[in-house]
ROLUM-345209 format. One record per residue (C-alpha): x negated, y, z negated. Coordinates in steps of 0.05 Angstrom, whole numbers, padded with zeros to 5 digits, always signed. Example, Ala and Ser with C-alpha at 12.3 -4.5 7.8 and 13.67 -1.06 7.14 Angstrom:
2
-00246-00090-00156-00273-00021-00143
END
This chain:
225
-00128+00342+00009-00106+00284-00035-00071+00221-00014-00038+00180-00070-00025+00108-00051+00027+00077-00097+00040+00002-00097+00110-00024-00108+00129-00054-00176+00136-00130-00188+00182-00163-00136+00226-00224-00144+00191-00269-00094+00218-00332-00125+00290-00339-00151+00313-00405-00182+00254-00440-00149+00269-00414-00079+00233-00363-00036+00264-00294-00026+00250-00253+00036+00247-00177+00028+00257-00186-00047+00285-00136-00097+00247-00118-00161+00248-00162-00222+00274-00135-00288+00201-00121-00307+00191-00089-00239+00247-00040-00252+00214-00022-00319+00147-00012-00284+00180+00032-00231+00213+00075-00285+00146+00085-00319+00114+00102-00253+00169+00153-00240+00155+00188-00306+00081+00188-00292+00091+00218-00222+00137+00271-00250+00073+00307-00272+00046+00311-00202+00052+00367-00152+00067+00333-00085+00081+00365-00018+00109+00302+00013+00130+00231-00009+00137+00174+00041+00164+00105+00030+00157+00037+00064+00224+00011+00091+00223-00054+00050+00270-00061-00009+00216-00069-00064+00183-00003-00044+00249+00035-00038+00270+00011-00108+00202+00031-00135+00208+00100-00104+00277+00114-00132+00254+00138-00201+00198+00179-00170+00246+00214-00122+00296+00224-00178+00244+00255-00225+00219+00302-00170+00288+00315-00140+00267+00293-00070+00303+00256-00015+00278+00189+00010+00235+00193+00073+00220+00126+00106+00155+00115+00144+00162+00049+00183+00087+00040+00194+00077+00031+00118+00112-00038+00120+00071-00095+00092+00045-00153+00136+00105-00192+00161+00108-00260+00126+00138-00324+00156+00213-00331+00145+00216-00374+00083+00281-00349+00052+00315-00405+00014+00256-00452+00020+00224-00485-00041+00171-00441-00074+00120-00496-00063+00123-00484+00012+00097-00413+00005+00045-00429-00047+00018-00487-00006+00013-00443+00057-00025-00389+00020-00072-00439-00012-00088-00469+00056-00099-00400+00087-00149-00381+00032-00188-00444+00047-00201-00426+00120-00268-00400+00146-00270-00324+00146-00260-00313+00221-00201-00360+00223-00164-00319+00171-00152-00265+00223-00096-00310+00249-00057-00306+00184-00001-00352+00164+00036-00395+00215+00099-00358+00235+00077-00292+00205+00043-00230+00232-00030-00244+00249-00076-00206+00203-00114-00176+00262-00048-00148+00289-00028-00122+00220-00095-00085+00211-00089-00055+00281-00017-00033+00266-00037+00001+00201-00098+00035+00231-00057+00063+00288+00000+00083+00241-00049+00118+00195-00083+00155+00252-00016+00181+00279+00010+00197+00209-00054+00235+00190-00054+00272+00257+00016+00297+00242-00013+00326+00177-00072+00358+00212-00124+00305+00194-00168+00280+00250-00231+00238+00249-00289+00274+00283-00329+00242+00340-00384+00218+00294-00417+00153+00272-00400+00171+00201-00328+00175+00172-00322+00251+00174-00255+00285+00182-00227+00352+00203-00171+00373+00156-00127+00433+00173-00093+00438+00105-00143+00415+00052-00095+00433-00005-00040+00385+00016-00021+00328-00032+00016+00268-00004+00043+00205-00038+00059+00139-00002+00098+00084-00036+00076+00021-00001+00041-00047-00011-00024-00080-00030-00042-00098+00041-00020-00031+00071-00055+00011+00018-00119-00030+00020-00123-00023+00096-00111+00052+00092-00167+00057+00040-00215+00022+00087-00193+00066+00145-00206+00131+00108-00272+00108+00077-00298+00082+00144-00304+00010+00121-00302-00047+00171-00236-00085+00165-00233-00156+00138-00177-00207+00136-00178-00206+00060-00165-00133+00043-00116-00156-00011-00173-00190-00048-00224-00135-00034-00182-00081-00068-00140-00110-00125-00081-00064-00135-00033-00076-00193+00042-00069-00188+00065+00003-00195-00008+00027-00192-00035+00093-00168-00096+00098-00123-00122+00166-00102-00164+00187-00042-00190+00258-00047-00222+00297+00010-00289+00328-00007-00320+00384+00035-00388+00372+00066-00426+00411+00119-00390+00389+00181-00322+00368+00155-00292+00326+00099-00304+00257+00071-00256+00217+00027-00274+00195-00043-00237+00139-00078-00219+00153-00151-00183+00122-00186-00169+00053-00157-00106+00020-00184-00092+00067-00243-00044+00031-00291-00052+00074-00353+00022+00092-00350+00042+00018-00361+00031-00020-00426-00021-00075-00419+00030-00130-00433+00073-00105-00375+00018-00102-00323+00021-00151-00265-00013-00163-00198
END
């Protein structure tokens, strides 16, 4: 089994100096998405799932068009919910993020004031991933090691989602303890491809990570984080 985690292309978080909630893609983002679509056209995929946010849906459009698939939304793939800053000066958001990064590690579980706590976000993604994988016949065995039962080891699935969502799913499948800085632990570029492949061992399957944040389909000058 292979799970391809695709991050959305560059979003327009700031427009004319003001914050944008649930932003669309930038002009560069649309170019990145088009290149990602052409790259994914070479893949054999059984299923493609998309986060409900605008930036992921716009990123997925070229992929779905190339592969002649319909859009299938998976609500659990939604990124951590930010505070409502729409129309506020950009400095408000940048100041809040700077202050949050300066907190002691344990305090970062609380997240940004007015946003979804990081601990709640991680729990939401872990539960969503467990239910999603179970629907596809993937179950973690009762074992101290991250070993999985997989009913259909030949299945290939792509999810178009976010840096936080994808990083948390990576940790879940690899059996890593969660942290409140998954975004910094796994640096995923815009319109990148990350692959988790199931490998057979004696009592089940384990997941291997390779590659992380593949951006070879995008020219270096157009790569962003």
